Phi, psi and omega in degrees: 000123181254157180292348179269358183288150174270149178293340176296333175291335184267317181090164186306310185306313182291322174301317183295321179296321179294316175305316181296316183297308185302315184292323180290319181305311185275314185259347180068023179231147178269132175293152177271125177269100176197172178287335178229167183242153191234146175219129183291109182269353186299328183280352176269110185255149171058022180230114196261335193246138173260125190240128173249160172209140176214115173235121182280140175253122172247120195295331179291333180244346184244355183227107171315155178290344179280002183272132180285165181292322179297318178296326176292317176301315177309304182305314184306326182276317183301308180307330186270315182295334182299326180289333174281321180303320182286348175269358184065040178244125173286122177289139181245331176206166189219128172250123186236116172262139185236126168255123186229135175292149186288340182271008176288132176295144176304316182299320180288320175304318181288325175300315179302315175298320180297320172303318183289301185296332176290328177280337170296323174288318178302319182255017174056043183265133176285117176273110187272317191156197174162196186243162181221127180214168180265144179212167180277358180216165172284113175244128173238115187238089181274155161240119181252144181216163181201182184228145182197146162300119185303338182284345183246018168275144174264114185263182175270348184264165175104028180262144180229151178304133183098343177295160183255144172256121177235158185227161183257011174193170181263157188256163172116338181297319180289325181304314180290317187296313183292320179301317175292309184291324185261307186283325181257359181048039183268172181229168175300321174303323177281332186229069191284342178278355174254031187297316177298329178284316172306307186289336183291335174276305185293326184225059182306146181239164170247124187269109162078179179240032182303322177303314176299318181299305186293327178288320179297330179253016178052047190248001178236136177277323187201159180206159174200151177265152187265031184294337174263014177104152187293318185294307187295328180291312177297324178295321177298315178301323180293322180295328180275346183225074184304151178073017179228160181214196180218149176241113184255134176274116182278077178225193181296339178283334176267323193250132178284146190296325181300320177293321179298312180304311186291323180299318179289320186288317184255006177056046176256133182302124181294331181292327175292322183292315191274322189261342183240011183298299178080166179056032178274334183053037171278143182260134182250134183228147172259127187225171173273139183305318181296347179261001187300313185299313186296311179303316173308313187291315181298314179297311174302321180302320183274002179090004178265190179225145171224139185229123176279119186242347178183197186211163179270133180243174182262007178258145180273071181205162172251108175262154170232153175243117180227124183057039182076004180254136182256137171206157183278137176264118179281160170103183189233354182087194188281140176220142168302155177062013177232000000 
């Protein structure tokens, strides 16, 4: 077998053998050859609910051409476990189905798998198995699951007027990164001072364990991650909490300095970069105002961050305050097929 071979030359059986070899090499576990997959529940004590998440990655729409096969595999895992993290659920296992074009090189296939498997090792995820099929594009469809006492899960509901909106990171980097990589067809070599922004797209991260801390101490009323963009995430919270909205402060707590720099240099609206970027995997929490100081102290002691970025209002709209002026932010944020 040579590195220049295409996967169509090997066939499904050999490809499954490669998956098994790489999983065993990295994780020390063998895949189960069966029609269904099993996970031992007897070891899970005092945890009553099984929580799933599945976010599909399609390379033509989810992976800029500058993204390596390793980074594509890596992102497929990150984007799925983020939705469990924000619920304060530790992911335990992953099932991954792959759709692959026949002209994909074997070496690229292995890099894709290494990106997936390295994240499984990093987050102590059991790689249980999945399906393999031929497709016109690289399609990665993970199902990630974990276990949690339902009373300790952070849901989207439970928001009240006057509550504060806080985040565990600042916004705008992916807006910059996508503009460089997609709209300008640029590279890190060409835009070195925006390294953080470019890497936020090519190698997205999940920041901290704030959700686990806040859920464990019952200090958050609701939560959501910003993988669909800040505006879309706020709209989703509004759908789960009718007759409420948000007022967001466009200040240094909300916006990363690199996004401000890029906005000024290329005359791009900072609102577009911050509210429509997407795929940041920043975590948003709703908390009581009287708990802000306590929460900040607890999170900092654990090495995390919390930024106060807004508050809940009684109107069904998203207002922003910029340079002392309040105005409504129109639109719905990112949607597939639009």
